[in-house]
C-alpha positions as MATLAB code, in Angstrom:
seq = 'XXXXXXXXXXXXXXXXXXXXXXXXXXXXXXXXXXXXXXXXXXXXXXXXXXXXXXXXXXXXXXXXXXXXXXXXXXXXXX';
ca = [
     -20.494    2.719  -17.269;
     -16.822    1.736  -17.564;
     -16.875    0.597  -21.182;
     -13.298   -0.659  -21.245;
     -13.674   -2.799  -18.113;
     -12.413   -6.367  -18.208;
     -15.188   -8.711  -17.053;
     -14.573  -11.193  -14.251;
     -17.679  -13.300  -13.625;
     -17.408  -15.241  -10.374;
     -21.108  -16.125  -10.210;
     -21.741  -19.326   -8.275;
     -18.336  -19.292   -6.590;
     -17.955  -18.980   -2.824;
     -15.235  -17.447   -0.656;
     -12.291  -17.429   -1.169;
     -12.555  -18.146   -4.916;
     -13.907  -14.730   -6.079;
     -11.066  -12.856   -4.359;
      -8.472  -15.361   -5.576;
      -9.721  -14.910   -9.149;
      -9.724  -11.123   -8.705;
      -6.121  -11.281   -7.516;
      -5.153  -13.043  -10.750;
      -7.154  -10.624  -12.898;
      -5.538   -7.605  -11.223;
      -2.084   -9.108  -11.717;
      -2.759   -9.481  -15.469;
      -4.391   -6.044  -15.831;
      -2.462   -2.944  -16.896;
      -2.056   -0.142  -14.355;
      -5.087    2.130  -14.681;
      -7.198   -0.668  -16.130;
     -10.675   -1.388  -14.787;
     -12.064   -4.781  -13.850;
     -15.790   -5.389  -13.496;
     -16.475   -8.218  -11.045;
     -19.833   -9.998  -10.939;
     -20.379  -12.147   -7.857;
     -23.179  -14.000   -6.103;
     -21.387  -14.624   -2.803;
     -22.573  -12.041   -0.243;
     -19.206  -12.189    1.548;
     -17.718  -10.280   -1.408;
     -19.419   -7.177    0.033;
     -16.801   -7.350    2.769;
     -13.941   -9.136    1.018;
     -13.571   -7.098   -2.185;
     -13.475   -3.661   -0.499;
     -10.886   -5.041    1.973;
      -8.882   -6.505   -0.907;
      -8.836   -3.113   -2.643;
      -7.939   -1.236    0.519;
      -5.178   -3.641    1.511;
      -3.542   -3.722   -1.937;
      -4.148   -0.060   -2.786;
      -6.508   -0.514   -5.726;
      -9.419    1.869   -6.242;
     -12.933    0.543   -5.702;
     -14.743    2.796   -8.155;
     -18.252    1.567   -7.517;
     -20.247   -1.320   -6.137;
     -23.867   -2.266   -6.760;
     -26.249   -4.928   -5.557;
     -29.314   -6.281   -7.300;
     -31.197   -9.503   -6.636;
     -28.389  -11.513   -4.987;
     -25.886  -10.238   -7.539;
     -22.985   -8.028   -6.482;
     -21.101   -5.929   -9.016;
     -17.810   -4.106   -8.438;
     -15.649   -1.875  -10.619;
     -11.999   -1.799   -9.563;
      -9.184    0.313  -11.024;
      -5.701   -1.150  -10.733;
      -3.221    1.224   -9.112;
       0.554    1.020   -9.251;
       2.082   -1.265   -6.665;
];
């Protein structure tokens, strides 16, 4: 889907660790870059969209399948 996406696998981690790891990944990502986040914590369904909205990054897509949550986020300029 987003072939150039950087993968951030937070499987098995619980809140707040997935968002903390995403914060670090976004910081290290170039503007316009895409990060694919894989998570198993259901609270990411709330936390990651809020993270993107609050910091101004674009949530391109989110999917759910069998207790796995996947997000594609594009870093925007600060």
